[in-house]
N, C-alpha and C positions, 0 to 999 in steps of 0.2 A: 572786246568783251565790254559788255554794257554796264553803266555804272548804275547805281540804285537811287541816285539823285531824282527828285521829282522835276520832271520838266516836259513842256510840250514837245521839245525837239528830240525826245527819246520815242515818241510815238511811231509806230510802224509806217513807213513811207506810203504813200498812195500810188496807184498805179501810173498814174502822170509823173509823180515824182521819179519812179523807178525807171519809167521810159527815158526821161529826161537824163538821168544818171547813167543809163546805157548808152545814150549819144554822147556823153561828155568823155566816157570810158572808151568808146571808139578812136576817139583821137589819139590816146596816149600812146599806142605802139609805134605810129610813125613818129611822133614827136620825141618818145624816147630814143627810136633809133638814130635818129638825126643828132640829138645831142650827143649819145655816145660813140658817134663815128665821126663827127666833126666837131672839135673844141672851138671852132668858131662860129657854131650855129647860135643865133640869138635866142634867148629863153629866160624865163623868169622861176625861180623855185620860190613858192609859198612856204614858209618852214613854221609849223605850229607845233610845239613842243610839248602839247598837251598830255598829261598823264590820265587818259580818260578810263580810269578804273573806279571802283567802288571806293568812295572817300573814306569810308571806315578803314579799308585795308591799307591806304595811302597814310592815314594818321600814325601807323606803326612806325613810320620811317622818319628819322629824325632829318629834319632839313628838306623834307621832300619837295618843297616849293623849288628849291635850288637844283633840283634834277632837270629843270626846263634848261639850264645851262648846258647839259651834256650835249644838246643838238648845235651849239654853237660852232662847233667843227665843221658844219655846213658852210660857214663862212668861208671856208677853204676853196668852195667852188668857184668863189670870185678869182681863181688864179686863170680862169678861161675869160678873156678880154670881153666877150659878148654876153656873160652871164650876168644876170641880176638876181639877187636875193632880198625877200622880203621877210624879216624876222619879226614875229609876234609874241611878246611875254606878259605875264600876269604883272610882274614888277619891274621898275627901272633896273637896267643892266648898267654897272658902273663903267664910265667912258673909258677908262684904262684897260678894261677887261676885253672890250670890244677892240681897242688898239694891239692888244696882245695877239689876237688872233690874226689880225690883218697883217701884222709883221711876220708872220710865218708864210707869208705867201712871197717867196722868192722870186724876183724879177718882175715883180708887178708893184708899182708905185701905192703906197698906202691911199694916197689922195684919190689915185684913180680907182680903187675898189671901194673906196667910201662913197664915191658918186654912184655907185650900182648897188649900194646898199640901204635898204629902208628898214629902220627899227621902230616898231610901234608898241608902246607900253599901255596896258589897261589900267595900272596904277589900283589894281584889286588883288587882294591876296585871299580872298575867301576861299573855303574848301570845296569847291567844285571845279569841274575840269575846265581849263582854260578856253577850250573849243566852245563850250555852253555859254561861258561869258561873252566870247565874242558874237555868238549868235543871237545873245540878249541886247545887242548894241548895234542897232542899224547904222549908226553914223560911222562907227569903226569899220564895218563892212564896205560902206561907201568909200572910205578912205582907202582901204585896202584895194578896191576895184580901181580907184583913180592911179593908185602907185603901179598896179600891174600892167595897165595900160591894154596891149592886145591880148584878150583871154586865149586866143588860138596858139599862143607861144608860152603858155605858163600851165603849172601842174603844181598840185598840194602835196607837201611833204609833211608826215605827221609820225610820231612816235607808234602810237596805236591806232586802229581803224575801227570807229563804232558809227552807229546812226549819227553821232554828233558832227564828225568828220565828213560823213557822207552828206549831211544837210549843208555844211559850210561850203564844201564843192560846189553844190547846187547853187548856193546863194552866189558864190563868186562866178560861176559859169566856167569852171576850170575842172580838169579831171583829178580824180584822187590817186596819186601814186602809191597805193597801197592795197591790202585785201579788200574785196567787197565785204562790207559788214555782214552781208548774208550768209557768209561763210564762217563767221567768227567762231562757231562751235568747234571747229577743227583745233582752234587754238585753246580750248580748255582742257582741263586735266581729262575729263570724260572723252572729249573728241579725239585727245591724243591717242589714249589706248584704243579706240576703235580705228585710227589710221593705222597703227602700229599691227593691229591683227590684219587689216585689209591688205598692208604690204608684206605680211608674213615674215616679220621681223620677231625676235625674242624679246618679250617684255617681263617684269617681275609678276609675280602671281598675285592676284587680286581682282578687285572688281570696281566697274566705273558706275556712274548713275545712282551714287548714294546720296539720301537726304536726310534720313532721322537717326537717331542714336541707336536704334534697333536695327536699322540697316547695317550700321558700323559693326554692330555685335555679331550680326549675321556672317559678315565677311571675316570676322577676326577668328569666329569659330571654326569657320571653313579652314582659314589658314593654320590654324592650331592642329587640325586633324590631318594635315599632308604628312607623308611618310618622312619627311625632314622639314618640320615646322621652324619657321623664321624665329630667331630670338625677339626681333622687334618688327614693327609694322608701322607705316607713316599714314596719316589721315591728310588729305589735301583739298582745300577748297578750290573749287573749279577756276574761280577768278581771281586767285591771290597773286601778289606780286614780289619777287626777289626772294621767294622762300617764306615770306612771313606768315603765309597761310597755312603752314604746315604744322603738324602735331604729332609727337612720336610716342607711340605704345610699346611698352615693355610687356612680354608676356609672361605670365607667373611661372616659377619653375620650382618644383615638377609640375606638370600640367596634371589636373584631376583626369581621371579616367572616364569616371561618370559624366555623361553629356549635360544633365542638369546642374551638377557640381562645376563642371567645366564653364558653363555660361554665366553662372554667379561670379565665379572667380574672375571672369574677363569682364563683367559688368562693373564688379568692384574696383578693377584695376582701370576702368574706362574713365573713372572720377578723377584719376590721376594722372592726366596726359601730359607730357611735356610740351610745353609750348615753345615755338620760335619767337613770337612776340612776346615780350616781359610782361606787359599788362594785360593778357588775354584771360578771359573766363569761360567755364564750361557753357554758361547760359549765352553768352554773346556769341561763342564759337558755333555752337550747334544751332543758334538761330539763322548764323550765316549759312552754315550746311544745309539748312533746311530752304533758304530762300534761293541759294546759286547752285547747290549741288556740290559733289565732289567724288574723291575716290578713297580708297583704301587698298595698300598694296604692302608686301612683305619687303624686308629689306633685303638687298641683294648682299650677300656675304662671300668672302673668300679669303684666302691667305694674303692677297694683295688686292685692292679695289682702289680705283680710281673713277673720276667725274669728269669726262671729257664732255665738249658739246661742238656740234657741227653747224656753222652758219652758212645759210643758203640763201638763193634768191630763185624766183619764178619770173622770169622777165615778162613784159607785155606782150613780147614774141611767142610766149610759151616755153621757153628753153629753161631747163631746170639744171641748176648750177651749185657746185660746191664753192662758197666763197672764201671760208677759212675754217680752221680747226682751233679749238683752245683748250687747255686743262683747266678747269675751272677750281676756285678756290673757294671753299665753303666753310663756314665757322657758324658763331652765335650759340646760343645755349643748347641748340640740338644738332649742331653740324649741318643743317638745311639751310643755312642763309647765305645767299651769294655774297662775297667779299671782293672778288677780282679774278683775274685770269692770268695764264701765259700763254703766249703766242710764240710758235705753233704748239700743237698738241705733240706728245710723245711720238716719235717716229715709228715706233713698236706697234702702235693700233691706229696711227693717223690715217692710213688707208683702208683699214677694216672699218672704221666707223663712218669714214665718207661712202663707203658702197653700201652700207645699210640706210645711210641718210639719202641716198639717191632712190632707192626703192621706196621710202616714204614720201619723197618729194613727188615722185611719180602719181602717187595716188592723190596727194593735194593738187597737183597739176590736173589731173582726170577730173577732180571736182571743181576746176574753175578758179582754184587760187592764184593770185599774181601779187606777190609780196615778198619782202624780205623776212626771213624767220630762222630760227635757231632749234635744234633738235638736241636735248640732253640726253645723254648717256651715262650709265655706269657699265665700267668694262673690270672683269676678273680677270686673275692669271692663275692657271693651274700648276700642280707640281711639275709639267713639263715644259713650262714656259710660255703656253699657248695662251692667249688672250680672248675673251668671250664678251661680246656686247650685248646690254640690255637697253632698249630704248626707254627712256622715264618720262619725257614729255616735251610736247612742242609749244614754243612761244612764238605765236604767229604774229609778230611785230619786232621792231627794233629791240635790243636789248642792252646788256652791261658790256658785251662784246662788239657791239656794232660801232660805237663811235671811236674807240682806239683803232680799230682796223681800217675804217674810213680816214681816219687822220693819216695814217701811215700811206695810204694808197694816194691820197690826194697830194700829200706833201712830196713823196718822193717820185709818183709817177709809175710805180711798180706795180706788179702783178703776182697773183698766186702761180706757183707752177704745178699743173693740174696732175704731174706725174709724181712729183715728191711731197706737194702740199707745204713746201717752203715758200715765203715771200721773196721775190728776187727785183731788186731796182733795175733801170734802164743801164746801169753800168755793170750789171751782172753779178752785184753783190746780195747776199742774203741779209735780211733783217728780222729782228726777233723783237719781242717786248714783254714786260710785265704791267699789268694795270689795274686799278681799283678805284672805285669811288668811295671807299672807306677810309682813307688815310686820316686818323684822327688823334687828338690829344687835348685836355683840357687847356695845356699850355699854349695850344693855337687860337684859343678865343681871344677876340680882341684885334687880330691881324686883319689889315685892310687889304685891298688889293696892291695899293701902293707899297705895303710893307713886304708883300710877297715879290713883287717883282724887283724890288730893290734886293732882296736876298738871292735873288736868280742872277742878277747881273753881277753881283759882287762875288758870287762863288763859282760863277760861270756853269751853272747847270742848266740853262735854258737850251732848247733844241737848237741844232746849227744846221742850217741848210747844207754847208760845205761837207759836212761828214754826213749829214743825213742821220744822226744819232743824238740822244740827249733827252731831256724831261720836258714833258707837255702837261700843263696841268688844265684841270677843266672844274667846274662847281665852285670857282673861287668865291662867289658869292655867299658861300656857306662857311667861310672861315670865320668871320669876326663872331658871328653869333654862336655856331655850333662847333668851332674847332675843328672842323672837317673839310676835307678837300679831296679832288679826284686827281691822280697822278697816272700818266703813261711813260714808261720808261723804255726808250728804243735803243738797241744795242746790234751789234753785228751778230753777237751770239746770245743763246739764252743766258748762259754764265754772265756775259758783259751786262746784260739788260738787268738782271738780278744785282750785280754789282752796282750799278747806276742806281737801282733802286734804294738799296742800302746807304748809299752814298746821299741821296736826297732825303731819307728820313735822318739821318744822323745831321746834315745841314740844318734842317727845320728844327730840330732837337736843340742843336747848339745855338742857333739864333734866338729860341724862344726859352732857353735854358730848362728845357724839359728832360726829366730823367728818362734815358732811353729804354724801352720796355715798360714803363709806368704810365704812359698816355693813351691806353686802349688801342694802340697799333694793331693791325690784323698781323698778327705775328706769322702765321702761316705764310703768309706771303714773304716773308723774310727767308723761309725754310727753302732750300736749294731742291730738295726733292719733291715730286708731285705729291699733292694730298691724298692721304688715305681715309676713306669712310669706314665705319662699321658695317 
């Protein structure tokens, strides 16, 4: 999803650049196959954790610069003795945070892993994508090429793929292990709805390709005249992140019968949208809608409504795979903001949403997509107990559910049982987790990485390779300034994972003398039931 930052690197690629990019991408299938079938195959993963989105959208997220740390789970790839990783970040990462991840490598001496790890910091926290800042520094690119060595054995890993990542792949002479930026439209809110229609899956009533306030009014008018009009609708910016670009509209009740009066009533109510982002304004929001477009769709309602997602991958060999399923945990002012997840999704609809996701994956594969991505659903249960899935959006990139699952996979060496949707370790044991990027409290501010690690060791909460259970932390760099940290709690069952999460929160509260429940914790994550939406 392209950013709005002015940069020569966002210009359309030339024919020569496209031809060269195609040559690089042609190397990826063979290298990917070798790496994934032979753990001893030498290779280098260049990890660029850039959030290449519209900077105005990213400013809505506290501590967004620290989200680069989510990809530090990629360091677990160093468990393979011939793997090398080059990790580039905007700002320095505390050495103890690096050590924390390297100590997760059971059976691999930290010194051996560290020799195969390169960490490069730009010392630049400016609000433009990290990838753009790399491209603006030819000497940094030269340093990266020197560290990579043989480009035939390397590939580029990124959070999301835009023209910036494409140009960096060209500059380094290595393939991009992500979606071709030419196909990024499929990952917008508008492109998602078009993919759902092409796959013949159910989706909420509404329209895509919306750009103006009048466009929004037109869709709202149409929705209000349905036989069973929704109580609410949501307006979504095409390229928003983590639900922060969503705004909720509540229909007046009763609805005027006269069409002119109806439109006037809707127009008046449109001036009072409920924003997901606390500092949003109508002028700024509709300005963004005009530039990037968006959609309007009715809320899916029912006696019981949940919000699961399916994580997928289309491999360089063209295979469409279900990677995992999660129950998403949503909150914020409008209930639209992603807070965290539980893995796996409820067994009652786990297979159902996976089957629908495979239909959508086939459409994307036919279009040429090669990428990790996630498909968000809403599922409703009728009086007879049957679940109905509605496809909501495609995130054609890594997301909040990517790093906890990759951590579980790399740490245990296990895999998803495609028949049941459960995760099974090589010992035949199941594992579940609760994960969030949003564990926060004012009392946590000022905690250093050293302080957090001291608490972990003293309380015995850290992940233990012997049991393959415990707590993993990420975004540790956000603690001191923002009082915010990411957590993944791995247990043998969902209940055990939730209990571990409860214990982790209680321990941090006790250690910081925070009053439980008063620190802005994502309370819905503490609820053992799946989260319901309106």
